[in-house]
N, C-alpha and C positions, 0 to 999 in steps of 0.2 A: 397798172398792173394792181395783182393785190397782193404784199410783201410783207410777212410773217418776219420781226425783229423779234430777235432772241435777246437781250437783257438793256430793251429798251428803255427801260429806268434810268442804267447807268451813265456817265458823264458821256460817253464816244456814243451809245444809242438814243439819249433825247435830242444831238444835235442833230442825228439822223433820220431819226423818224420825224423831225420838222421840217428837216430838206426834201424827204418825201413826200410829205404830206404837201408842199408846196409844190414840186413841180403837180401837181395833181392824182401821183397814186393815192389804191386803199391801203392804209396801214392799220395790220395785225401786231400786236407785240402780247406776248408771252410772261405772264408778270403770276408770280408767286403771291399767294391774299394776301400776304404781310405787306406788298410793295406797294410803296408812294407811287401812285398812278396822276393825282391831281392833272399834274401839268399835260399828261397825255391824254389823258378825256378832255383836256379844252381845248388841243389837236383835233382831235377829232378820232385819234388813235380805236379801232377796235380791241379790250381785252377781253383775252381770252388764258384762263385763269390752268395753270402748269408749270411742270417743272422738266427739266432735261432730263435731269435722272426719273421719266416717268415718260417711259415710252408711250404708253397710252394718251396721257393728254396729248402728244406731242403730232401724233398720226389725226388725231380732230385740230389739234395747230395749224397743221401743214393743209390738212383739206381745202380743198380750193382757192389755193395760195398757185401765182406765179413763180414767184422765187420769196428762198430763205437768205437771210441775210444772220448769221449766229456769233454775236456777239457773248452774250450770256458764256460763264468762266469765271475762274476764281486766279488771284492774282497772290494769295496769301493765304494759309493753309496750316495747320495746328503739324498735320503729317504727311510726308508725298505721298500716303494714300487717298488722302484726300482733293490733293492736286490733280494723278490722276483719274481720281471720279469724276468730277470736276469737269476738268478738259480732254480727257482722252478717251472716259464710255461717254461724258456727255456731247462731245461731237458726235460719236460714231451713232447713239440714236437717235441725232438730226441728221448726221446724213442717212442711218437708212430711212427714218420716217421722208429725206426725200424722194430715195430713190423710187417707193412706192409708189408716188404717182410721177416720178419724173422731174421732179420740181427743179426748178435751178437754185443752185446752193452757193453762197458766197461767203467762208470763214472768212473769218479776221483771226488771224495768229498773231504772232510777236516774231519781233526779230531776233528777241531770246531762242525761240525755236532754230534760226539758224545758227547762233552761234556768235562770240564777236568775233571784229574784225585787227583788220591790221594797220597800224600806224599809216597813214598815208596810201590807202588802199581797202575802201570801206568794199564792203559784201556786194556781190549780185547775186541774182537768182539761182546761177549755173553754178554756183561755190556750192560743195557737199555740206552738210550741214552738222554743225560741231557745239549743241549746248552744252553749257557747263553748269547748270543750273537744274535740279526737277522740274522750276518753275518751266523752262524750256524746253525738257526733255518731254514733259509732260502736254505743252502746246504741239512740240512736235508730234507726239503720237497721235493728238488731234487731229493735224495734217495727213498721217498714214492714214488714219480713217476716213477722211475725203477720198481720198487718193482710192484708194481700195470699192467706194462705189462708183467712178467716176465711169463709169461704162456704162451700168443704170442711170446715173440725172447727172448732167452738166454742173458742174463747178471750178470755182474760181479760188482761189487763198491769197486774202491779205496781209505782208508781215510790216505791221507800222512799229516804226522806232516811239522813241520818247514824245508821247500826247500830250499837248495842254494847251492853254488855251480857258473861257468863259469856264467855273462850274465843274474844274478841275476841283480833283478833293485829293491830291497825293504831293505832285511838284510845283505849284501854284501857292498854297499854304505853306510849304517848308522853305521856299523862296522869298515869302513875304514875310514872313518870322524872321528871318534873317537880314532879312532888310529893315525890321524895324532894328535890331538889335547894331543895326550897321557891322556886320561881321558874316563873310561868307566863308562855309569852313569846309574846304576840299579831304575827301581822303587820301594821304598818302601824298606820298614831296613830286612825283613824276608827270605830265602832262596823260591827259585822259578824254578823248575825244568821244566827241554825241554827233546821232543823227537826232531830229526833230520834228516834226510836222504838229500847225497848228490846227486844234477839230475841228472847223469849216475847211481845209483843206482836204483832211483825212477823209471827213466823210464825201465830199466834189468826187474823190479818185473811186471815196467807196461803190458812190453809185455808178461812175464811170466802168469801174471793174463789171459792175454786176448789172448794164448795159451790155456791154460788149469785149468784158473779157474773154480770153482762151481759155479752151476747154483740160483741165488737169489731167494728166496720164499719169497713171500709175508706176513709180520706178524714176518718173523724166523732170523735167525742171519748167516745160509748160503751164502755162493758167498762173503760175504764182507772180505776184508784185510785192514790192517795195514802194513804196509810196514818203516821201519828206520833202521837205521844204527847198534842196538842192542845195546846202551850204555843211557839212559839219561844223562844230567849234567846240573850246574846251568848254568842260564847267565852270570854270574865272569868266568868260564870256556869257553863257548861259545865265548864271546867276548875277552877274553887274548891269545885264541888261533890265535881267527885273528889277534891280533895284533902282535904275536911272529910269526905269516908267513909273516906279513908285515913290521920285523928286528923291531917292537918300543916296547918299553916298557910304560905303559901306568899303573893307578892305580884307583881301585874303587872305587865310586862317590856313597853312596844311596841317593835318594831324598825319600823325603816326599812322597804316592798315591795321594795328595791333588795334586802335582807339574803338574803329570799325566793331571789330570781333565781342571788345569787351562789352559793345553800346549790345549787339545782336543778344549778348549771353543772356544780360539783363533781359533784355526785351523777352526773349523766349524762358525765361522765367516766369516774367509775369502773365505770359499768354497760356502756358500752361497752368499756372497758380486757377487765372479764371476762366480758363479753354474760351480763349477770343483770342486766335491769330493777331497777332501784329507784322506789319509789312517789312517792322527791320529783322533778321531773320538769316542766320549761317549759308541760308540757300540767294540770299541776296549778296549776305557778303561774296559770295564769288563770284559774282556777278558786278561786283562794286571794285575789286580787285584786277577787273582786265583793263587795260590801254584801251582801247576803242570798242564803240557800238554806234559805226557807222555803216553806213548803206549809202548806196544810190537808186532813184528812181529812172533813170535810162528808159528801161523797158516801158513803163508805162506811159512815160512822155512818147514815147514811140510808139508804139500799139496803141494807145488810149488816148492820147491829145492832152492827159495830166498834166495843168500848168500852176502850182498853188502861187496864190495873192499876198500870202503873208511870209515874209521875212522873220527874222529875229528878232529886231527892233518894234513895229508894227505890230506884231501876233502879241509880243512883251505890252505894248502898250492897250491895246484889243483887251486883252487878259486882266489887266491892273484895273483896267476901266470898271468893269464888270464887279468884278472885290470891293472897291471900293464903293462904288453907289449900292452896296449892300453894307457898306460900315468894317467889312474885312481885310484893308488895303490903309 
């Protein structure tokens, strides 16, 4: 197939583009003029300049494609309005472009759109969404935009949990800094649990959803999928696994929730002064305060044959090896 990938220059998008090329698909990437595209060009990916905020460029990019994987979006912004422009309005533009041609659409949303879980009861696709952050609300608005066009274009939705692996720009650098210090910092004194997925497993799952995923329907949960590695873990387990993979010992230091709020206040001030958004914000603190961000991929396993290959230990070893090879661990 000819498949358009938005966000192909990002962490997940680059891995997905590689997997699609490897299986023989013709991949087209929607990129900005300022994007770093050398690795995509080396893969033989066709580059089309445009932006999800530019409906005309999207129409040109989608033309001639049988499938679209929409990954582009914002995880940090200076305001809620910017998040909604990127994640809601941008997704609406992509969905409308697909609806014009009847092109298959896969929207990569987020567990944040579904909201936190209860300890001991991971989220399922049947649960009503209850996002607690502006980011989650903006991703849910993107899902709703996809559902609106579902009668005109076949579409599916994936909500990944925490994604890590080679090339990760958020979680792994944070974990490796703590490994070097020998200290793992945890926000809050209570237990907090997370679902994870290695980026290679996520992308294999995305390909399966693109090929065989059910079609979403407005107001229903069909065609929506969680993809995880099958086991939820505490923050301590995740961080210490990264430390072990890096050959470091570390001790866990719990910090009061107020420390996160103070750090977010400082980061927000710096972001306002520099006009550069920071991932640490009051919006992120609302997510950090939740006891569980867990989900189950039972539906994807049953309907699609999804079978993740990486557990936490071997996944962390794979990620750390990548960073170490580049002198970053």
